[in-house]
Residue, then its C-alpha position, 0 to 999 in steps of 0.5 A: m497345826d500341820e506343816s501345810g497350815a503353818s506354811a500358809l500362815l507364813q506365806a500370808g504375812c502378818g500385820p493389818i492389811l491397809p488400803a492403798h490410800d488410808s481414808t482416815v487421813p484427809p488430804l492436806r488441802q482439807q487439813i489446812f482449811e480445818c486447821v484455820r477454822s479450828h484456830g479462828q485466826i492463824s498465820r501461814i507459818d503457824v499452820a505449817k508448824h501445826l501440821s508439820v509440813s513445808p511453808a511452801s506447800v501451805t502457801t500454794i494451797v492457801s492461795d487456792l483456798i482464798a481463790g476458791g472463796l473459802l479462806k480470807e486474809v485478816e489483820a492479826p493482833r500485833d504487839p503494842g509499839s511494834r513497827g512495820r507492816p501489820p501481821v497477816a492471818l488467815a480466817v474462814r470466810p463465813e459467807a462461803g456457805y450456810v448449813v441448817g441443823i434440825k433436831l427432831s424430838d417428841l414435843v419440840h423441834t429445834g433448828v439453827i442456820i450456821d455459816f461456814a465458820g460455824r457461827p449461828v445465823a438464825e434459829a427457830r422452834l416448833h412445838r408439836p402436839s403428839l409424841r409419835t407420828e407418821v413420817d410424812l407429818l414429821v417431814e412436813e414439820a421439819d420443812e416448816l421449821l426450815t422455812r421459819m429459819l430462812a424467813e428470820a435470816g432473810m435468806d433464800r433456800s438456794a443459799i443453803s448447802a445442806v441440812g443435818l438432821g438429828l433424832p432419837g432412835i437407831v439411825d443408820h447414818f451412812r444409808g440415811l435410814i431410821l431403823w427405829s425411832p420412839i417418835l415415829r411409826g414404822l421401821e427402816i424409813p429412808i428419812a434422809r431421802m424423804m427430807s431431801e426430796r421435800m426440802g430440795l437440799p442434801v440431807q445428812v441424818d444421825n442419832d441425836a446423841n451423836v449430833l450432841t457429841l459433835a457439838e461437844l467436839w466442835y464447840g465444847a469440852g471435847r475440842r482438845l481431847p482425842d477421846f471422850a464419851v458423852v452420855t445424854q439423859e432426856y426422854g431417853v438415854g443416849m451416848g456418843l463416843v469420840m476416838n482419835h478426835r473422830l465420832y465413832r459409830g460402829a461397824n454399821s453406824v448404829g453403835m453406842e446404844l447405852g440406853h438399851t444395854k441391859v441392867q435388869l434381866d426381865g426388868a421394866l418394859c422399855r419403849c424399844g419393846q425389850r425389857g431391862c434397858l437402862e433407859a427404862y429406869v433413868s429416862d423421863y418416861a421412867l421417872v414419870r412411870e414411877a411418879s404415877v405409881a408412887l405419888d399418884l401423879h398421872r399424865t392428863e391432857s392438861g398435864s404433860a410429862q414435863v409438868i409431872l417431872e417438875s412436880l416430882y423434882d419439887q417434891a424431892k427437894a421439899g423432902n418427900e421421901a418417896a420422890r427422893t427414892i425415885f431419883r435415888r434409884a434412877g441415880r444408881f442405875l445411871a451410875a451403873g451405866l456410867a461405870n460400864v462406859i468407863n470400864l469398856f472404853d477408858p475415856s479421858l472424860v465423860i460428859l453428862s449432857g442434856a437439859r435434864m442434867r439440872y435435876d441434880y439428884l441424877y448427878a449428886e455426889d453420891v451418884l458420882k461416888e457410886v460410879r467410882e466404886l463400880t469402876l475397876n480402879k486398881g492402880r488406874k486413874l479414873p476419868r473426869v466426869e463433867i456436867n454440861a446442861w446445854g440449852d435445847l438448841v445445842w442439839a440442832r447446832g450439832a446437827a448443823t455441824l454434821a451437815l457442815s462437816a459433809v460440805t467441808d469434806a466435799r469442798t476441800s477434799a480435792e488436792v491442788v493440781e500443780 
């Protein structure tokens, strides 16, 4: 390097250049509200201790949040035999707002309404006839699902603050676009805008694996962890990643596509159009493909993919070696994918989540043993791997959390004016 180049480097300084107001730290008003919501009930003094701020600051902001209808005072549990005034705690006013979560899928859509404290109020399911459809029909089906939930809850549409939407595929969360989805015809579809225009409500959209990861972060095994990974195995293979207690989406909000990492060059055809993707060996449609070849189990009008999967699983449990080989092969590919996640991100926990986790051939001990063998383990502690076979409504609850998070940001982000 010449002298002028070295001089330029010295003048430029060193270290990351941060914005004047780092957006990664929410305003104190929002921190206080989220502290109360995460604890369920908590006193003012404990909020101050938890956030390491002055009690006076907490008192001022809490008064504003109570006046704004977001928080309320409740009687805290007290020790038996104690005297004097009962202790006062803070809690979220559940009726402060309601949001909807909808999980769009290949055969069954699910939806929930939750209140401002994150508690479910109503739910619904909508069975659909086809795997792939036009976007206009999908929008119509989502709106019908919303109508059913409102009827169950006895609520008017005006009571809803926002809608969260989760669906499979490559989703640009920030722009509200579906770049590609296996359940939709077309590319770069402005799904958030189309849903919002039909429903008359603000709509947030994300990949279904991300909304499931939000459910683990808000309600499940990840609540107390700063970082963890969620791997989903359904009709496709998905992944969500939490870093520093926040969902990580990548530079363009379309990252973490574990199912489309390559495990076999020029391998099996994936539904994305490329070859050798992990999900082309592990997902439902991969197992159905293998079953149709090895066991002559073919999908017909009366026999869905689910029926074939159940038959394949029953035969494997009964000792059919061909069926067991199919699951064993899929399990080995899954082990390779999980090992790659651990080697790349070193999470404190890996959660295998989704309805298909009940097919225990996909997470038997020999599969987890192979994960350990494929992971760099020299002098390191490997993360725990847990199985979480949630019911199908958890995806919708995660989608509702996506909407709740956006509404919370909007309603609590403004600082108190002294």
